[in-house]
VMD Tcl script that builds the backbone (N, CA, C; Angstrom):
set m [mol new atoms 534]
animate dup $m
set s [atomselect $m all]
$s set {name element resname resid chain x y z} {
  {N N UNK 1 A -67.493 9.362 -1.369}
  {CA C UNK 1 A -68.609 10.138 -0.860}
  {C C UNK 1 A -68.141 11.532 -0.532}
  {N N UNK 2 A -68.953 12.442 -0.859}
  {CA C UNK 2 A -68.641 13.820 -0.555}
  {C C UNK 2 A -69.701 14.338 0.402}
  {N N UNK 3 A -69.313 14.461 1.643}
  {CA C UNK 3 A -70.169 15.005 2.704}
  {C C UNK 3 A -71.499 14.266 2.785}
  {N N UNK 4 A -71.424 12.940 2.859}
  {CA C UNK 4 A -72.627 12.140 3.058}
  {C C UNK 4 A -73.347 11.749 1.790}
  {N N UNK 5 A -73.033 12.295 0.678}
  {CA C UNK 5 A -73.697 11.937 -0.579}
  {C C UNK 5 A -72.740 11.154 -1.449}
  {N N UNK 6 A -73.217 10.154 -2.192}
  {CA C UNK 6 A -72.334 9.407 -3.080}
  {C C UNK 6 A -71.958 10.250 -4.289}
  {N N UNK 7 A -70.887 9.843 -4.931}
  {CA C UNK 7 A -70.439 10.545 -6.120}
  {C C UNK 7 A -71.474 10.359 -7.220}
  {N N UNK 8 A -71.746 11.381 -8.031}
  {CA C UNK 8 A -72.809 11.264 -9.038}
  {C C UNK 8 A -72.599 10.124 -10.028}
  {N N UNK 9 A -71.354 9.836 -10.434}
  {CA C UNK 9 A -71.118 8.738 -11.367}
  {C C UNK 9 A -71.347 7.390 -10.699}
  {N N UNK 10 A -70.951 7.275 -9.431}
  {CA C UNK 10 A -71.149 6.014 -8.711}
  {C C UNK 10 A -72.630 5.775 -8.425}
  {N N UNK 11 A -73.406 6.832 -8.284}
  {CA C UNK 11 A -74.842 6.685 -8.016}
  {C C UNK 11 A -75.560 6.095 -9.225}
  {N N UNK 12 A -74.980 6.225 -10.411}
  {CA C UNK 12 A -75.615 5.708 -11.616}
  {C C UNK 12 A -75.364 4.217 -11.811}
  {N N UNK 13 A -74.368 3.619 -11.106}
  {CA C UNK 13 A -74.054 2.209 -11.256}
  {C C UNK 13 A -75.002 1.404 -10.368}
  {N N UNK 14 A -75.738 0.476 -10.941}
  {CA C UNK 14 A -76.657 -0.323 -10.109}
  {C C UNK 14 A -75.879 -1.386 -9.334}
  {N N UNK 15 A -76.247 -1.639 -8.104}
  {CA C UNK 15 A -75.638 -2.650 -7.263}
  {C C UNK 15 A -76.488 -3.901 -7.302}
  {N N UNK 16 A -75.834 -5.030 -7.464}
  {CA C UNK 16 A -76.564 -6.293 -7.442}
  {C C UNK 16 A -75.974 -7.156 -6.346}
  {N N UNK 17 A -76.747 -7.981 -5.750}
  {CA C UNK 17 A -76.295 -8.877 -4.700}
  {C C UNK 17 A -76.112 -10.237 -5.328}
  {N N UNK 18 A -74.869 -10.766 -5.198}
  {CA C UNK 18 A -74.565 -12.061 -5.766}
  {C C UNK 18 A -74.619 -13.103 -4.654}
  {N N UNK 19 A -75.208 -14.255 -4.926}
  {CA C UNK 19 A -75.260 -15.306 -3.894}
  {C C UNK 19 A -73.891 -15.957 -3.676}
  {N N UNK 20 A -72.933 -15.732 -4.599}
  {CA C UNK 20 A -71.626 -16.370 -4.489}
  {C C UNK 20 A -70.634 -15.547 -3.680}
  {N N UNK 21 A -70.926 -14.299 -3.393}
  {CA C UNK 21 A -70.014 -13.430 -2.645}
  {C C UNK 21 A -70.564 -13.252 -1.243}
  {N N UNK 22 A -69.694 -13.525 -0.252}
  {CA C UNK 22 A -70.106 -13.285 1.136}
  {C C UNK 22 A -69.237 -12.162 1.687}
  {N N UNK 23 A -69.836 -11.175 2.232}
  {CA C UNK 23 A -69.125 -10.032 2.781}
  {C C UNK 23 A -68.524 -10.413 4.133}
  {N N UNK 24 A -67.371 -9.830 4.511}
  {CA C UNK 24 A -66.775 -10.176 5.802}
  {C C UNK 24 A -67.651 -9.683 6.954}
  {N N UNK 25 A -67.569 -10.442 8.033}
  {CA C UNK 25 A -68.356 -10.074 9.221}
  {C C UNK 25 A -67.400 -9.584 10.294}
  {N N UNK 26 A -67.848 -8.847 11.233}
  {CA C UNK 26 A -67.022 -8.318 12.320}
  {C C UNK 26 A -66.593 -9.451 13.229}
  {N N UNK 27 A -65.341 -9.350 13.710}
  {CA C UNK 27 A -64.803 -10.376 14.602}
  {C C UNK 27 A -65.255 -10.080 16.021}
  {N N UNK 28 A -65.612 -11.126 16.717}
  {CA C UNK 28 A -66.047 -10.972 18.108}
  {C C UNK 28 A -64.848 -11.258 19.012}
  {N N UNK 29 A -64.526 -10.325 19.905}
  {CA C UNK 29 A -63.382 -10.479 20.801}
  {C C UNK 29 A -63.831 -11.173 22.084}
  {N N UNK 30 A -62.933 -11.940 22.713}
  {CA C UNK 30 A -63.309 -12.589 23.970}
  {C C UNK 30 A -63.415 -11.558 25.094}
  {N N UNK 31 A -64.036 -11.954 26.195}
  {CA C UNK 31 A -64.222 -11.025 27.311}
  {C C UNK 31 A -62.913 -10.778 28.059}
  {N N UNK 32 A -61.921 -11.647 27.914}
  {CA C UNK 32 A -60.635 -11.498 28.615}
  {C C UNK 32 A -59.633 -10.663 27.810}
  {N N UNK 33 A -60.033 -10.106 26.702}
  {CA C UNK 33 A -59.131 -9.324 25.843}
  {C C UNK 33 A -58.731 -8.050 26.563}
  {N N UNK 34 A -57.366 -7.748 26.529}
  {CA C UNK 34 A -56.835 -6.518 27.115}
  {C C UNK 34 A -55.982 -5.829 26.049}
  {N N UNK 35 A -56.029 -4.550 26.005}
  {CA C UNK 35 A -55.200 -3.785 25.083}
  {C C UNK 35 A -53.745 -3.823 25.535}
  {N N UNK 36 A -52.824 -3.919 24.563}
  {CA C UNK 36 A -51.400 -3.875 24.878}
  {C C UNK 36 A -50.972 -2.430 25.076}
  {N N UNK 37 A -50.096 -2.190 26.065}
  {CA C UNK 37 A -49.625 -0.810 26.255}
  {C C UNK 37 A -48.707 -0.407 25.091}
  {N N UNK 38 A -48.582 0.884 24.842}
  {CA C UNK 38 A -47.746 1.362 23.740}
  {C C UNK 38 A -46.257 1.176 24.046}
  {N N UNK 39 A -45.862 1.188 25.312}
  {CA C UNK 39 A -44.477 0.913 25.703}
  {C C UNK 39 A -44.454 -0.310 26.594}
  {N N UNK 40 A -43.389 -1.087 26.491}
  {CA C UNK 40 A -43.290 -2.283 27.300}
  {C C UNK 40 A -42.839 -1.920 28.717}
  {N N UNK 41 A -43.368 -2.596 29.704}
  {CA C UNK 41 A -42.941 -2.314 31.077}
  {C C UNK 41 A -41.530 -2.853 31.305}
  {N N UNK 42 A -40.847 -2.448 32.382}
  {CA C UNK 42 A -39.517 -2.970 32.672}
  {C C UNK 42 A -39.574 -4.471 32.906}
  {N N UNK 43 A -38.410 -5.101 32.722}
  {CA C UNK 43 A -38.342 -6.546 32.829}
  {C C UNK 43 A -38.745 -7.009 34.226}
  {N N UNK 44 A -39.475 -8.087 34.275}
  {CA C UNK 44 A -39.930 -8.613 35.562}
  {C C UNK 44 A -38.897 -9.545 36.182}
  {N N UNK 45 A -37.794 -9.839 35.451}
  {CA C UNK 45 A -36.766 -10.728 35.994}
  {C C UNK 45 A -35.825 -10.007 36.934}
  {N N UNK 46 A -35.888 -8.700 37.016}
  {CA C UNK 46 A -35.062 -7.938 37.927}
  {C C UNK 46 A -33.754 -7.478 37.310}
  {N N UNK 47 A -33.459 -7.853 36.096}
  {CA C UNK 47 A -32.238 -7.411 35.433}
  {C C UNK 47 A -32.412 -5.974 34.971}
  {N N UNK 48 A -31.340 -5.206 35.162}
  {CA C UNK 48 A -31.410 -3.793 34.766}
  {C C UNK 48 A -30.826 -3.648 33.368}
  {N N UNK 49 A -31.672 -3.507 32.392}
  {CA C UNK 49 A -31.248 -3.348 31.001}
  {C C UNK 49 A -31.334 -1.894 30.550}
  {N N UNK 50 A -31.385 -0.983 31.496}
  {CA C UNK 50 A -31.541 0.424 31.125}
  {C C UNK 50 A -30.281 0.972 30.453}
  {N N UNK 51 A -29.096 0.373 30.732}
  {CA C UNK 51 A -27.872 0.859 30.090}
  {C C UNK 51 A -27.780 0.376 28.649}
  {N N UNK 52 A -28.445 -0.691 28.308}
  {CA C UNK 52 A -28.405 -1.216 26.946}
  {C C UNK 52 A -29.373 -0.433 26.067}
  {N N UNK 53 A -28.870 0.000 24.949}
  {CA C UNK 53 A -29.693 0.785 24.034}
  {C C UNK 53 A -30.586 -0.147 23.233}
  {N N UNK 54 A -31.759 0.318 22.849}
  {CA C UNK 54 A -32.654 -0.546 22.072}
  {C C UNK 54 A -32.068 -0.818 20.691}
  {N N UNK 55 A -32.145 -2.079 20.288}
  {CA C UNK 55 A -31.592 -2.494 18.998}
  {C C UNK 55 A -32.730 -2.564 17.989}
  {N N UNK 56 A -32.861 -1.495 17.236}
  {CA C UNK 56 A -33.978 -1.450 16.303}
  {C C UNK 56 A -33.545 -1.507 14.843}
  {N N UNK 57 A -32.270 -1.629 14.552}
  {CA C UNK 57 A -31.814 -1.827 13.181}
  {C C UNK 57 A -31.638 -3.331 12.987}
  {N N UNK 58 A -32.422 -3.909 12.069}
  {CA C UNK 58 A -32.407 -5.351 11.853}
  {C C UNK 58 A -31.851 -5.628 10.459}
  {N N UNK 59 A -30.863 -6.532 10.405}
  {CA C UNK 59 A -30.277 -6.892 9.108}
  {C C UNK 59 A -31.092 -8.015 8.478}
  {N N UNK 60 A -30.744 -8.368 7.255}
  {CA C UNK 60 A -31.457 -9.426 6.549}
  {C C UNK 60 A -31.226 -10.784 7.207}
  {N N UNK 61 A -30.070 -10.934 7.887}
  {CA C UNK 61 A -29.779 -12.206 8.542}
  {C C UNK 61 A -30.457 -12.322 9.903}
  {N N UNK 62 A -31.080 -11.260 10.374}
  {CA C UNK 62 A -31.772 -11.294 11.648}
  {C C UNK 62 A -30.986 -10.663 12.784}
  {N N UNK 63 A -29.767 -10.193 12.513}
  {CA C UNK 63 A -28.943 -9.558 13.540}
  {C C UNK 63 A -29.498 -8.166 13.835}
  {N N UNK 64 A -29.602 -7.842 15.114}
  {CA C UNK 64 A -30.114 -6.525 15.496}
  {C C UNK 64 A -29.009 -5.719 16.142}
  {N N UNK 65 A -29.054 -4.408 15.972}
  {CA C UNK 65 A -28.035 -3.537 16.543}
  {C C UNK 65 A -28.575 -2.124 16.658}
  {N N UNK 66 A -27.952 -1.354 17.531}
  {CA C UNK 66 A -28.270 0.061 17.676}
  {C C UNK 66 A -27.347 0.833 16.729}
  {N N UNK 67 A -27.780 1.962 16.189}
  {CA C UNK 67 A -26.929 2.722 15.267}
  {C C UNK 67 A -25.566 3.097 15.860}
  {N N UNK 68 A -25.518 3.376 17.165}
  {CA C UNK 68 A -24.235 3.701 17.798}
  {C C UNK 68 A -23.282 2.509 17.738}
  {N N UNK 69 A -23.817 1.301 17.903}
  {CA C UNK 69 A -22.978 0.109 17.808}
  {C C UNK 69 A -22.445 -0.067 16.391}
  {N N UNK 70 A -23.277 0.241 15.401}
  {CA C UNK 70 A -22.852 0.137 14.001}
  {C C UNK 70 A -21.737 1.142 13.710}
  {N N UNK 71 A -21.887 2.363 14.191}
  {CA C UNK 71 A -20.871 3.398 13.986}
  {C C UNK 71 A -19.569 3.005 14.679}
  {N N UNK 72 A -19.669 2.470 15.915}
  {CA C UNK 72 A -18.467 2.052 16.643}
  {C C UNK 72 A -17.748 0.920 15.910}
  {N N UNK 73 A -18.501 -0.034 15.368}
  {CA C UNK 73 A -17.849 -1.132 14.642}
  {C C UNK 73 A -17.207 -0.622 13.348}
  {N N UNK 74 A -17.826 0.350 12.676}
  {CA C UNK 74 A -17.239 0.928 11.466}
  {C C UNK 74 A -15.934 1.665 11.797}
  {N N UNK 75 A -15.922 2.412 12.915}
  {CA C UNK 75 A -14.708 3.115 13.316}
  {C C UNK 75 A -13.603 2.126 13.683}
  {N N UNK 76 A -13.965 1.033 14.366}
  {CA C UNK 76 A -12.969 0.012 14.707}
  {C C UNK 76 A -12.408 -0.628 13.439}
  {N N UNK 77 A -13.266 -0.867 12.458}
  {CA C UNK 77 A -12.810 -1.425 11.189}
  {C C UNK 77 A -11.872 -0.459 10.481}
  {N N UNK 78 A -12.193 0.833 10.514}
  {CA C UNK 78 A -11.350 1.835 9.872}
  {C C UNK 78 A -9.974 1.894 10.544}
  {N N UNK 79 A -9.931 1.843 11.871}
  {CA C UNK 79 A -8.658 1.849 12.589}
  {C C UNK 79 A -7.855 0.605 12.221}
  {N N UNK 80 A -8.529 -0.542 12.150}
  {CA C UNK 80 A -7.855 -1.792 11.794}
  {C C UNK 80 A -7.272 -1.715 10.382}
  {N N UNK 81 A -8.033 -1.182 9.433}
  {CA C UNK 81 A -7.549 -1.056 8.052}
  {C C UNK 81 A -6.373 -0.088 7.956}
  {N N UNK 82 A -6.405 1.018 8.729}
  {CA C UNK 82 A -5.286 1.955 8.728}
  {C C UNK 82 A -4.030 1.283 9.274}
  {N N UNK 83 A -4.197 0.477 10.324}
  {CA C UNK 83 A -3.058 -0.240 10.901}
  {C C UNK 83 A -2.483 -1.219 9.887}
  {N N UNK 84 A -3.352 -1.941 9.179}
  {CA C UNK 84 A -2.878 -2.871 8.160}
  {C C UNK 84 A -2.130 -2.143 7.045}
  {N N UNK 85 A -2.638 -0.984 6.623}
  {CA C UNK 85 A -1.990 -0.229 5.550}
  {C C UNK 85 A -0.631 0.297 6.017}
  {N N UNK 86 A -0.550 0.784 7.258}
  {CA C UNK 86 A 0.731 1.267 7.774}
  {C C UNK 86 A 1.740 0.120 7.852}
  {N N UNK 87 A 1.287 -1.054 8.292}
  {CA C UNK 87 A 2.171 -2.218 8.352}
  {C C UNK 87 A 2.660 -2.596 6.954}
  {N N UNK 88 A 1.757 -2.554 5.982}
  {CA C UNK 88 A 2.137 -2.894 4.603}
  {C C UNK 88 A 3.137 -1.875 4.055}
  {N N UNK 89 A 2.912 -0.584 4.316}
  {CA C UNK 89 A 3.838 0.444 3.840}
  {C C UNK 89 A 5.202 0.288 4.499}
  {N N UNK 90 A 5.211 -0.041 5.804}
  {CA C UNK 90 A 6.472 -0.247 6.508}
  {C C UNK 90 A 7.214 -1.463 5.929}
  {N N UNK 91 A 6.477 -2.516 5.613}
  {CA C UNK 91 A 7.093 -3.708 5.030}
  {C C UNK 91 A 7.697 -3.402 3.666}
  {N N UNK 92 A 6.977 -2.643 2.840}
  {CA C UNK 92 A 7.489 -2.280 1.507}
  {C C UNK 92 A 8.721 -1.394 1.650}
  {N N UNK 93 A 8.704 -0.466 2.613}
  {CA C UNK 93 A 9.847 0.422 2.824}
  {C C UNK 93 A 11.068 -0.384 3.270}
  {N N UNK 94 A 10.868 -1.338 4.190}
  {CA C UNK 94 A 11.976 -2.195 4.621}
  {C C UNK 94 A 12.501 -3.035 3.453}
  {N N UNK 95 A 11.608 -3.492 2.619}
  {CA C UNK 95 A 11.991 -4.293 1.465}
  {C C UNK 95 A 12.853 -3.468 0.506}
  {N N UNK 96 A 12.410 -2.221 0.232}
  {CA C UNK 96 A 13.188 -1.341 -0.645}
  {C C UNK 96 A 14.571 -1.057 -0.055}
  {N N UNK 97 A 14.625 -0.811 1.261}
  {CA C UNK 97 A 15.908 -0.539 1.903}
  {C C UNK 97 A 16.827 -1.762 1.830}
  {N N UNK 98 A 16.258 -2.948 2.016}
  {CA C UNK 98 A 17.089 -4.153 1.948}
  {C C UNK 98 A 17.622 -4.362 0.525}
  {N N UNK 99 A 16.819 -4.034 -0.480}
  {CA C UNK 99 A 17.285 -4.137 -1.871}
  {C C UNK 99 A 18.438 -3.166 -2.104}
  {N N UNK 100 A 18.300 -1.918 -1.609}
  {CA C UNK 100 A 19.374 -0.936 -1.787}
  {C C UNK 100 A 20.641 -1.387 -1.063}
  {N N UNK 101 A 20.491 -1.956 0.144}
  {CA C UNK 101 A 21.661 -2.430 0.884}
  {C C UNK 101 A 22.340 -3.584 0.146}
  {N N UNK 102 A 21.546 -4.513 -0.425}
  {CA C UNK 102 A 22.129 -5.622 -1.177}
  {C C UNK 102 A 22.870 -5.121 -2.413}
  {N N UNK 103 A 22.278 -4.140 -3.119}
  {CA C UNK 103 A 22.932 -3.588 -4.299}
  {C C UNK 103 A 24.231 -2.885 -3.921}
  {N N UNK 104 A 24.216 -2.142 -2.803}
  {CA C UNK 104 A 25.421 -1.460 -2.345}
  {C C UNK 104 A 26.481 -2.473 -1.936}
  {N N UNK 105 A 26.075 -3.555 -1.253}
  {CA C UNK 105 A 27.026 -4.605 -0.869}
  {C C UNK 105 A 27.627 -5.263 -2.116}
  {N N UNK 106 A 26.817 -5.472 -3.146}
  {CA C UNK 106 A 27.323 -6.062 -4.393}
  {C C UNK 106 A 28.315 -5.117 -5.068}
  {N N UNK 107 A 28.021 -3.821 -5.068}
  {CA C UNK 107 A 28.939 -2.848 -5.664}
  {C C UNK 107 A 30.248 -2.810 -4.883}
  {N N UNK 108 A 30.171 -2.895 -3.560}
  {CA C UNK 108 A 31.381 -2.892 -2.743}
  {C C UNK 108 A 32.175 -4.171 -2.954}
  {N N UNK 109 A 31.482 -5.276 -3.217}
  {CA C UNK 109 A 32.175 -6.535 -3.455}
  {C C UNK 109 A 32.928 -6.471 -4.781}
  {N N UNK 110 A 32.294 -5.874 -5.791}
  {CA C UNK 110 A 32.919 -5.783 -7.108}
  {C C UNK 110 A 34.071 -4.787 -7.099}
  {N N UNK 111 A 33.870 -3.628 -6.481}
  {CA C UNK 111 A 34.910 -2.597 -6.439}
  {C C UNK 111 A 35.065 -2.112 -4.996}
  {N N UNK 112 A 35.810 -2.853 -4.157}
  {CA C UNK 112 A 35.941 -2.454 -2.754}
  {C C UNK 112 A 36.669 -1.124 -2.617}
  {N N UNK 113 A 36.140 -0.276 -1.766}
  {CA C UNK 113 A 36.750 1.024 -1.512}
  {C C UNK 113 A 36.329 2.115 -2.463}
  {N N UNK 114 A 35.750 1.774 -3.614}
  {CA C UNK 114 A 35.377 2.782 -4.619}
  {C C UNK 114 A 34.302 3.713 -4.080}
  {N N UNK 115 A 33.303 3.178 -3.398}
  {CA C UNK 115 A 32.197 4.001 -2.908}
  {C C UNK 115 A 32.537 4.688 -1.594}
  {N N UNK 116 A 33.605 4.255 -0.931}
  {CA C UNK 116 A 33.926 4.793 0.386}
  {C C UNK 116 A 34.853 6.006 0.331}
  {N N UNK 117 A 35.461 6.271 -0.821}
  {CA C UNK 117 A 36.405 7.382 -0.937}
  {C C UNK 117 A 35.798 8.515 -1.742}
  {N N UNK 118 A 36.308 9.714 -1.459}
  {CA C UNK 118 A 35.871 10.863 -2.245}
  {C C UNK 118 A 36.683 10.978 -3.527}
  {N N UNK 119 A 37.917 10.482 -3.496}
  {CA C UNK 119 A 38.767 10.562 -4.675}
  {C C UNK 119 A 38.370 9.452 -5.630}
  {N N UNK 120 A 38.105 9.803 -6.839}
  {CA C UNK 120 A 37.767 8.827 -7.870}
  {C C UNK 120 A 38.934 8.743 -8.841}
  {N N UNK 121 A 39.201 7.571 -9.320}
  {CA C UNK 121 A 40.370 7.346 -10.163}
  {C C UNK 121 A 40.264 8.114 -11.472}
  {N N UNK 122 A 39.103 8.175 -12.055}
  {CA C UNK 122 A 38.948 8.775 -13.375}
  {C C UNK 122 A 38.723 10.283 -13.336}
  {N N UNK 123 A 38.821 10.888 -12.187}
  {CA C UNK 123 A 38.585 12.324 -12.073}
  {C C UNK 123 A 39.891 13.065 -12.350}
  {N N UNK 124 A 39.925 13.977 -13.316}
  {CA C UNK 124 A 41.183 14.663 -13.648}
  {C C UNK 124 A 41.603 15.625 -12.541}
  {N N UNK 125 A 42.920 15.840 -12.435}
  {CA C UNK 125 A 43.460 16.778 -11.455}
  {C C UNK 125 A 43.315 18.187 -12.011}
  {N N UNK 126 A 42.963 19.119 -11.174}
  {CA C UNK 126 A 42.817 20.504 -11.610}
  {C C UNK 126 A 44.129 21.247 -11.366}
  {N N UNK 127 A 44.522 22.090 -12.338}
  {CA C UNK 127 A 45.748 22.869 -12.207}
  {C C UNK 127 A 45.418 24.234 -11.648}
  {N N UNK 128 A 46.353 24.787 -10.934}
  {CA C UNK 128 A 46.166 26.154 -10.468}
  {C C UNK 128 A 46.497 27.107 -11.619}
  {N N UNK 129 A 45.942 28.291 -11.614}
  {CA C UNK 129 A 46.129 29.231 -12.727}
  {C C UNK 129 A 47.572 29.731 -12.826}
  {N N UNK 130 A 48.240 29.929 -11.705}
  {CA C UNK 130 A 49.612 30.459 -11.742}
  {C C UNK 130 A 50.550 29.470 -12.421}
  {N N UNK 131 A 50.400 28.207 -12.191}
  {CA C UNK 131 A 51.233 27.192 -12.817}
  {C C UNK 131 A 50.903 27.075 -14.294}
  {N N UNK 132 A 49.629 27.164 -14.633}
  {CA C UNK 132 A 49.207 27.025 -16.027}
  {C C UNK 132 A 49.739 28.180 -16.868}
  {N N UNK 133 A 49.813 29.383 -16.313}
  {CA C UNK 133 A 50.293 30.532 -17.061}
  {C C UNK 133 A 51.809 30.498 -17.167}
  {N N UNK 134 A 52.478 30.143 -16.097}
  {CA C UNK 134 A 53.939 30.178 -16.101}
  {C C UNK 134 A 54.515 29.128 -17.042}
  {N N UNK 135 A 54.020 27.896 -16.960}
  {CA C UNK 135 A 54.521 26.835 -17.817}
  {C C UNK 135 A 53.344 26.162 -18.490}
  {N N UNK 136 A 52.907 26.680 -19.626}
  {CA C UNK 136 A 51.710 26.130 -20.248}
  {C C UNK 136 A 51.893 24.717 -20.780}
  {N N UNK 137 A 53.129 24.304 -21.122}
  {CA C UNK 137 A 53.308 22.990 -21.708}
  {C C UNK 137 A 53.877 21.983 -20.727}
  {N N UNK 138 A 54.163 22.388 -19.530}
  {CA C UNK 138 A 54.722 21.497 -18.529}
  {C C UNK 138 A 53.614 21.060 -17.588}
  {N N UNK 139 A 53.622 19.815 -17.209}
  {CA C UNK 139 A 52.637 19.354 -16.229}
  {C C UNK 139 A 53.125 19.719 -14.837}
  {N N UNK 140 A 52.220 19.795 -13.902}
  {CA C UNK 140 A 52.543 20.201 -12.543}
  {C C UNK 140 A 53.367 19.119 -11.864}
  {N N UNK 141 A 52.989 17.871 -12.030}
  {CA C UNK 141 A 53.707 16.779 -11.389}
  {C C UNK 141 A 54.597 16.106 -12.432}
  {N N UNK 142 A 55.709 15.539 -12.001}
  {CA C UNK 142 A 56.562 14.837 -12.969}
  {C C UNK 142 A 55.840 13.596 -13.473}
  {N N UNK 143 A 56.085 13.259 -14.733}
  {CA C UNK 143 A 55.413 12.105 -15.310}
  {C C UNK 143 A 56.087 10.822 -14.860}
  {N N UNK 144 A 55.485 9.720 -15.167}
  {CA C UNK 144 A 56.029 8.421 -14.795}
  {C C UNK 144 A 57.324 8.168 -15.556}
  {N N UNK 145 A 57.418 8.689 -16.748}
  {CA C UNK 145 A 58.609 8.492 -17.577}
  {C C UNK 145 A 59.822 9.216 -16.990}
  {N N UNK 146 A 59.574 10.325 -16.255}
  {CA C UNK 146 A 60.671 11.080 -15.661}
  {C C UNK 146 A 61.170 10.437 -14.375}
  {N N UNK 147 A 60.445 9.483 -13.867}
  {CA C UNK 147 A 60.784 8.864 -12.588}
  {C C UNK 147 A 62.008 7.969 -12.775}
  {N N UNK 148 A 63.032 8.127 -11.934}
  {CA C UNK 148 A 64.264 7.372 -12.045}
  {C C UNK 148 A 64.386 6.314 -10.949}
  {N N UNK 149 A 63.257 5.974 -10.272}
  {CA C UNK 149 A 63.316 4.989 -9.197}
  {C C UNK 149 A 63.618 3.612 -9.773}
  {N N UNK 150 A 64.206 2.750 -8.951}
  {CA C UNK 150 A 64.490 1.390 -9.361}
  {C C UNK 150 A 63.281 0.483 -9.201}
  {N N UNK 151 A 62.200 0.969 -8.588}
  {CA C UNK 151 A 60.996 0.163 -8.345}
  {C C UNK 151 A 60.249 -0.107 -9.642}
  {N N UNK 152 A 59.193 -0.908 -9.581}
  {CA C UNK 152 A 58.434 -1.228 -10.797}
  {C C UNK 152 A 57.764 0.012 -11.364}
  {N N UNK 153 A 57.785 0.130 -12.644}
  {CA C UNK 153 A 57.169 1.274 -13.304}
  {C C UNK 153 A 56.053 0.774 -14.206}
  {N N UNK 154 A 55.333 1.694 -14.757}
  {CA C UNK 154 A 54.239 1.357 -15.648}
  {C C UNK 154 A 54.775 0.647 -16.897}
  {N N UNK 155 A 55.955 1.090 -17.375}
  {CA C UNK 155 A 56.541 0.512 -18.577}
  {C C UNK 155 A 56.881 -0.962 -18.339}
  {N N UNK 156 A 57.451 -1.275 -17.183}
  {CA C UNK 156 A 57.818 -2.661 -16.907}
  {C C UNK 156 A 56.558 -3.523 -16.744}
  {N N UNK 157 A 55.504 -2.954 -16.196}
  {CA C UNK 157 A 54.248 -3.686 -16.032}
  {C C UNK 157 A 53.644 -4.030 -17.394}
  {N N UNK 158 A 53.659 -3.051 -18.319}
  {CA C UNK 158 A 53.120 -3.268 -19.660}
  {C C UNK 158 A 53.962 -4.308 -20.398}
  {N N UNK 159 A 55.286 -4.245 -20.226}
  {CA C UNK 159 A 56.164 -5.211 -20.876}
  {C C UNK 159 A 55.894 -6.632 -20.379}
  {N N UNK 160 A 55.664 -6.781 -19.082}
  {CA C UNK 160 A 55.372 -8.102 -18.520}
  {C C UNK 160 A 54.080 -8.662 -19.111}
  {N N UNK 161 A 53.062 -7.846 -19.217}
  {CA C UNK 161 A 51.772 -8.290 -19.760}
  {C C UNK 161 A 51.912 -8.686 -21.229}
  {N N UNK 162 A 52.704 -7.917 -21.978}
  {CA C UNK 162 A 52.911 -8.238 -23.391}
  {C C UNK 162 A 53.659 -9.560 -23.517}
  {N N UNK 163 A 54.624 -9.791 -22.636}
  {CA C UNK 163 A 55.382 -11.035 -22.665}
  {C C UNK 163 A 54.460 -12.221 -22.358}
  {N N UNK 164 A 53.571 -12.064 -21.431}
  {CA C UNK 164 A 52.614 -13.136 -21.117}
  {C C UNK 164 A 51.731 -13.432 -22.321}
  {N N UNK 165 A 51.274 -12.405 -23.011}
  {CA C UNK 165 A 50.445 -12.595 -24.195}
  {C C UNK 165 A 51.198 -13.327 -25.292}
  {N N UNK 166 A 52.481 -13.001 -25.468}
  {CA C UNK 166 A 53.282 -13.669 -26.482}
  {C C UNK 166 A 53.478 -15.143 -26.141}
  {N N UNK 167 A 53.667 -15.447 -24.841}
  {CA C UNK 167 A 53.823 -16.837 -24.417}
  {C C UNK 167 A 52.556 -17.635 -24.725}
  {N N UNK 168 A 51.387 -17.030 -24.457}
  {CA C UNK 168 A 50.120 -17.709 -24.738}
  {C C UNK 168 A 49.966 -17.955 -26.244}
  {N N UNK 169 A 50.374 -16.977 -27.050}
  {CA C UNK 169 A 50.270 -17.156 -28.508}
  {C C UNK 169 A 51.195 -18.298 -28.976}
  {N N UNK 170 A 52.390 -18.418 -28.406}
  {CA C UNK 170 A 53.296 -19.490 -28.772}
  {C C UNK 170 A 52.732 -20.846 -28.359}
  {N N UNK 171 A 52.073 -20.885 -27.145}
  {CA C UNK 171 A 51.561 -22.157 -26.626}
  {C C UNK 171 A 50.342 -22.622 -27.413}
  {N N UNK 172 A 49.427 -21.746 -27.689}
  {CA C UNK 172 A 48.167 -22.149 -28.305}
  {C C UNK 172 A 48.099 -21.810 -29.788}
  {N N UNK 173 A 49.044 -21.121 -30.288}
  {CA C UNK 173 A 49.036 -20.774 -31.685}
  {C C UNK 173 A 48.178 -19.527 -31.917}
  {N N UNK 174 A 48.197 -19.067 -33.111}
  {CA C UNK 174 A 47.412 -17.879 -33.449}
  {C C UNK 174 A 45.952 -18.243 -33.664}
  {N N UNK 175 A 45.126 -18.097 -32.669}
  {CA C UNK 175 A 43.695 -18.447 -32.785}
  {C C UNK 175 A 42.953 -17.214 -33.254}
  {N N UNK 176 A 42.263 -17.359 -34.347}
  {CA C UNK 176 A 41.493 -16.231 -34.870}
  {C C UNK 176 A 40.228 -15.992 -34.041}
  {N N UNK 177 A 39.900 -14.777 -33.843}
  {CA C UNK 177 A 38.692 -14.435 -33.099}
  {C C UNK 177 A 37.525 -14.424 -34.066}
  {N N UNK 178 A 36.501 -15.120 -33.738}
  {CA C UNK 178 A 35.339 -15.211 -34.632}
  {C C UNK 178 A 34.194 -14.417 -34.099}
}
mol reanalyze $m
mol bondsrecalc $m
mol representation Tube
mol addrep $m
């Protein structure tokens, strides 16, 4: 309707009254009916619930909560997850350190003292320039062959090992390596 008049197209449609359709009738209210207030009055039990915030967020399971409670629980969950991650990282770090310690202990067991000294057996000795220029073909230290001590020498050690090998060959015969 436009300002009290029906629409021109609707005015052309004839209305018929059907005996099978009954229009709704107005409901009659009882005389004791009172309107509900828009806000609820304070509790009549005497409990002070003014500190509790209204819980107007309802989940599908029926749980109700205030948005501040939801935010607080999310922050608590985040703190808990950070603590778990820090614990996991600390555990992995301890695990890595224990692996390194075990590997170092194994290396020390195989070659005791090798990792504890700065001097390495296979590191060549450096010559000073004055010695190298003065005697280019002479070594700075006397060689083992020049040593005249009566103690065991490298030559006697090699001879002993060769003698042991010869004894084994005599005992077991010449076994070919396959």
